N, C-alpha and C positions, 0 to 999 in steps of 0.2 A: 503228621503225628501218627506213630504206629498204633494200630488198633490193639496191639498186645498190651498196652498200658491199661486199656479199658477192661481187659479180661483178667487183670490181677485181682486177687482177693485182699480186702473186702471190696467188691465191685462198686458198691454205692460210693464209697470214699474215693476210690481212684477215678471213677467217672466224674464226680464233682470236681476233683482236682484237675482233670483234663479240661473240663468246661471252663474252670476258672483260669487256667493257664492259656486259654485261647484269647483272653482279654488283656490288652496292655494295661499295666497297673503300676507305673513308676510312682514313687513318692512325689506328692504335690501335683500329680497328674491322674487322680483317681476317679475322674468324672465317669468314665466308662464302666469301671468296676462297681462304683456306687449304683449306677443304673442297673447293672447286672444283678446285684444283690437285692435291690428293690423289686425287680421283676420276679426274682426267685421267691421272695416272701409273699408277694401278691398272688403268684400262681398257686401257692399252697393255701391261699385264703387266710393267711395269718396277719395279725396286726403288725404293720411295718411302718416305721417312721425314720426320717432322716433329721438329725439335729442341726443346729446352726452352723457347725463346722464341717459336716459331711459324714459323721459316724452314722452307721445304719443299725437300727435296733429292731429285731424281729421277736415277737412274743408268741409262745406256744403254751396252751393249757396243759395241765398234768394229765397223764394217762390214768385210766380207771384204777382206783386203789392207791394212787400216789398223791392224792389231793392234800393229805395231811403232812406232807414233807416240806421242808424249807424250800423256798424259791431259790433257784440257782441262776447265776449269770455265767454263760459260756462265752469266752472272749478270745478273739484272735484279731490280728491286723490285716487289712486288705492289701497294703502296698508291699512291694518287693524291691530288693536291690537289683538294679540293672547294671551288670558288668559282663564284658565279653573279652575274649582273647583278641589281640590286635589283628590277627589274620582271619578272624571270623567276620563274615559279611552278614550283618543282621540289623534290622531296624526295629528297636523295641517299641517305637511309637505306633507301628502298624502291623507287626507280626506277632503271632502267638508263639509261645515257647515250644521248641522242637525237642520232644522227649524221646529217650531211648532206654532200653533195658540192657544192663551189663551185669550178668550173673544175679547177685542179690540186690543190685542197686538200680534205681531210676536216676538217670542223669539227663542233662541237656546237651545239645550239640554246640559246644564252644561258648555257652553263656551260663549265667546263673539259672538255677532251676525254678526258684520260687517256692520250694518246699518250706522255707522260712518266709512267711508263716502260712503258706497256702495249704499245707496239710492240716493245719489247725482249722482254717476256714472251711475246708472240705469236710472235716469231721463234724463240725457244727451243722453244716448243710445236710449231711446224711442223717443226723439225729432229728433235725426239723422235719424232714420228709418221710421219716420212718413211721410205719403203722404198727410195728411190733416191739420196739424198744420201750421198756418201762422207764418212766422218768417223772420228776415233779414238774411244777411250773418252770418253764425255761424262758429267760430273757437272753437272747443271742445278741451279743455286742460285737459289731465289726468296726474297728477303729481305723482311721486313716493316718498316714504320714508317720508311722512309728519309726521308720528307718532314718529319717532326716530331721528329727526334732520332736517327735511324739506330740505334735500339736493336736491330734485327734483326742488322745487321752486328756491332754491339758484343757481342751475346749469342752469336754463333756461336763455339763452342768449338773448340779444336784437336782433330784426330782425325776429324772428319766428312768431310774432303776429302783426296784423294790427288793431285789434279791438280797439274801443274807450271806450267800456264799458265792465266791468268784472262782471259776476254774479257768485259769489262763493256760492256753495250749501252745506255749511258745518255748518250752524247754527242749533240748536237742539230744538227749541221751535217754533211752527208754527205761533205764534202771534208776533214774534220778527223779527226786521230787524237789522242786525249787521252793524255798521259803524266804528268800531275800535276794536282792540284786543291788547293783551299783547305780548311783546317780551319775549325771554327766553334765558337761558344759562345753560349748563350742568356743574355740579361740580363733580369732582372725587377725593376722598381722599384715598390714599393708604399708607400702612405701613407694614413692616415685623416685625416679633417677633420671639424670640427663644422659641421653645417648650421644655417643661420639662416633665418628667414622671408624670403621674397622681398618686394620692394616692392609695395605695393598700388596704386600709381599707375603710369601709363605703359603700355607694351605688352610682350608676349612675342614672341619670334621664334625661328625655327629657321634657322640658317645651315648651308648644305649645300655641300660641295665634291664634285663628281662628274664623271664622264666622262673621267678620266685613263686612261692606257694600262695602268698597273700593270706586271705582268711578274715575272720571276724576280729575286729580290733578290740573286743572285750574278751570273748571266749578263747581266742587263740593268742592273746598278747603275751602269755607266759611261756610260749613254746619256743621262743628264740628264733622265729622265722626272720629272714632278712627283710628290711624295709628299703625299698628301691630308692626312695628319696635320700635316706641317710647314706646308703652305699654310693650313690652318684655324687653326693656332696663330698664324701671322703675322697673320691677320685679327684674331683675338681680342686679340693683343698691341697692335695699332694702335688698337683700339677700347676698350682697357682702362678708360679714364677715363669711358666712356659706358655701360658695361654691367656686369651681374653674371652669372656663369656658373652655370647649374643642372646641366647635364649635357654630357658630351662622349663621343662614341662613334665611333671611327674605326679603319679597317684591319681586319685579320683575322689570317691566319697569318703567322708570323715570316718565312717564306721567300717571301712575296709582297709586292711594293711596293704600298702602300695606294692604292687607286683612289678610295675614297669615305670621307668623314668628315663628321660633323655635330656641332653644338652647339646646346643649348637655352639661351637667354639672356633677360634682361629689361633694359629701359632706362626711365628716367624722362625722358630727353631725346631724344624720338623724332626730331626734325628733325635735330639734329646727328649723332645715331647713324646715321641713314639716309644722310645726305650723306657722312659719313666712310666708311661701308661701301661705297657704290657707287664711291667714289674709289679705295679700296685694291683692291677687286675688279677694277676696270678695269686697274689697274697690273699685277696678277698675271696676268690673262688676256692682256694685251699682251706681258708677258715671255715667256710660254709659247706664244704663238700659232703659232710655226713648228714646234713639236714636240708640242704637246697641242691639236690642233685641236678636240677635242670637250669641252674643259674648260668646266665651268659652275660658277659661284659664285652660289648662289641664296639669296635672303632671303624667308622665308615668315612672315607674321604669324600668331600663334597666341595661345592663352590664356596669361596670366601663369603662370609656374611657381609652385609652392608653396614650394620651398626652394632656396637658393643657397649658394655659398661665401662665407665672409668675405673682405673685401677683401685682407687680408694673405695668406690661403691662396691666393687667386686669383692674386695677384702672384707668389708663389713658384712656383706651378704653371706659369704661362705663361712665366716666365723660365727655369725648368728645362727645359722642352721646347724653348725657343728655343736654349738652349746645347747641346743634345744633338746631337752630330755625326750627320749623315745623308748617305750617299753614299760616294764614294771618299775614303779617308783618305790612301792612299799607293799610287803605281804602283811596280811592280817595277823595281829598277835593273838587274836581270840578264836579264829576259825582256821583249822589246819588246812594248808594248801590253797587258801583263798587269796587271790590278788586283792589287796585293799585299794591301791591307787595306781593309776597308769596314765600314759599319754600316747597317742598315736599321731605322728607327724604325717598327716594324711595327704596333703596336696601342696605342691609348689608350682607357681606359674610366674615366670620372669619373662616379660616380653613388652616391647614398644614403650619402654619407660615406666612400667608399672610392675611392682612385686606384690604377689598375694600368697600368703602362707596360711594353711588351715590345719588346725589340730582339734582333736577330741580328747578331753581329759575326763577320766572316770574315777569314782571312788565310792566305796560302800559307806563312808562317813562324810558328812557335809564339810567338816573342817579340813579333812584331807584333800577333798576336791578343790576347795578354795586355795589351800596352801600350794598345791602343785600348779594351779592356774596362775597364781600370782608369781610363782617362780619363773614360769615360762614368759609371762608378760614382762617381768622385770628385765630379762635378757633382751627381748626385742625392743623395749622402750629405750634401753641404754644405747641401742644401735640406731635409734631415730625412727623406729617404726611406730605407726599408730596401731594400737591394739584394742579390740573390742571383744567383749564377752556376750554370748547370746545362747538361746536354746537351753538354758539350764533346767534340769529336772531332778527331782529328789530320788533317793534310793528307797528301797523297801526293807524295813527292819524286820528281821526274823522274829516269829512268835512260836517258841517251842511248845506252847500249850494250845496251839490251834486245834479246835475240834475237827476240822476237815482234814488236817494233817493226820490225825489219828485214824480217820476213815480210810484215807488213801494207803497208809502203811498196812492196815489190817487187810484190805482188799488185795494189795500187792502180794503180801505174804501168803494169803490163802490161794491165790491163783498160781503163783510161780515158785512157792516153797523156798523163798529166800527173802531177806530184808532189802528194801530199796535203800539207795543212798540219799539221805536228806541233807541238802546243802544250799548255801547261797551261791550266786554266780556273779561273775564280773562282767555282766552284760546289762544293758538297759531294758528291763521289762517294764510294762506299763502299770504294774500293780501299785508301785509306790505313788504314782501320779493319781491313779483312780482312787486310791485311799484318801487323797486330800479332800474330795467332796463326799466320799462314802467311807468315813473312818471306822464305822462299826462292821464293815463287810469282812468276813473271814476269807482270806485269799490263799491260793495255792497254784503252783505251775508245774506242768508235766507235758510230755510229748514223745513222739517217736524219734529214733536215732537219725540225725541229719549230720553229714560231715561237709566241711568246706563251705559253710554258709558265707555269703557275700563275695564269693569268687566263682569263676567258671568251673571250678572243680566241685561245686556243690552237688551232693547226691543224697538220696533218701533210701534207707534200707527197706526192702520189701518185707522181709520176715519180721523186722521190728515194727513196721506199721501194722502188721497183722496182730502182733502181741499187744501193741498199744490200743488198737480198736477193741480187743477183748477186754482190756482194762477199763476203757471208757464206759463200755456198756455195763460192766459190773459196778463201777462207781455210781452211775446214775440210779441203779437199783438200791444203793445203800446210803443215799442222802439222808441225814438225820431228820427226825420228826420236828415239826414246828414247836417252838417253846410254848408251854402251857400258858 
């Protein structure tokens, strides 16, 4: 890892980020990063506890003269999305993230960077270790498993925190202040099928869709990026009369728009199959040319597979995927430009007699979330799938009269001579969940500019991080007085 990262300003923040990025920290595999944070807190001789689910809480007394201010909770999540390009050789379980500087951006070499939410974690670490930053009593809350279920926030019990204000550092544009977010629900559709021998004549092929932008399935869902699973299924559907499917493997995490997907197929009518393939591939590439410049749809000849789906099962599968809604379902009628409800067709695996399809449905209103989830479930159940819902979490309802919102707006305008954008987002922040056990806590979210989260294109702006750090320090000075 380049020492140049550690020389960036503010040095404390970037050094803490570099230390954090040396620790593998996949969702549901946070044992090492939990130990890292506990050691950090104890090294500072601060009260440090780990709750029953693995969240780390570090408490720091107020600096001199700030004792009469409200106690604040500074919160970020420890886990990160592990995604890499197919041609990148990297072991997330044993290697630290390899960071590079590209003009104003910090990036990783072919993998996700972990700025989501590592820059927030590093910010809190820097405040905790500082001897010069003025601040009230701080309860630093480092949650686990935000990216694949928010089980850390869900498992945080009442009584651990006394703070009246929560600063969530997980917003990804430095001119935005988050005041609300979407809830979500995981949808899993499964089905078994009987394999039959593949044809002995003809040719085998691997159809590959790759080079898409991907991105965050909430924050980027409205941008019209291609979903590799939907595009591959469109190809298979159009070639259905010419091929038999042996295997499909596409996408990855529920909260990442699929960038790559492939199918193993066989055909006895090679000429018509290839002609039809190249025709539909060209149509799709042309459709997405202005937004997916690196999209590739590739046909590779290979050995005939040994087993395939029956024609009836293949028909049902391809039609089921085709009818599954992907992307924006409804825009908010109350908040301009806010996606209200959406779905991400995140993962498809068809192999060895088993089908598994994973979706993540989001909505800023509970009824909207349930409506779209039931819409998707109905389609799959009609096709004979077993459908389960899991990992549901609530949204965070905006409070336009929030006292901490007023503070952040005033500080921002004073520092940068312009008004911030106050908005709700179509991502799952932990504020709504934390508010379940701490309903009186006044919550706000903000952060530095991060692009391409949840994809190997993830990058963090250096100049924005400097701006954001200045903002954080000033906010801490302006926390309101305790109630009389």
